[in-house]
C-alpha positions, 0 to 999 in steps of 0.5 A, spaced: 497 498 500 505 496 500 510 501 502 517 501 500 522 502 506 529 500 508 530 496 514 534 500 519 538 494 521 540 490 515 539 496 510 535 491 505 529 494 501 523 491 504 515 492 503 510 493 508 503 492 507 499 497 511 492 499 512 490 506 514 484 509 516 483 517 515 477 522 516 475 526 510 474 534 511 470 537 506 471 545 505 466 549 501 468 556 498 462 558 493 462 553 488 469 550 489 470 544 494 476 541 497 478 535 501 483 534 506 484 528 509 487 527 516 490 520 518 487 517 524 491 510 524 496 506 520 497 499 521 503 494 518 499 488 516 505 484 513 513 485 511 516 482 505 522 482 501 522 484 494 523 477 491 517 474 495 512 480 493 514 479 486 513 472 487 506 473 490 504 478 485 506 473 479 502 467 483 496 471 483 496 473 476 497 466 474 491 464 478 487 469 475 490 469 468 491 462 466 496 460 460 492 459 453 494 453 449 
């Protein structure tokens, strides 16, 4: 999952590819059910500027959906 943030050094927008793990807690009250999630860990896998992220997305789309003539 990508999260948009601002670099504290240069002020540019940057996208972090994060991985997170969470615990799901189910609560029951009669016939109703509610879920609550507790985040255990967040890891930044990669960081990209917007231009590079867009380029990666477009490249992936071209591979999966080649142009038809």
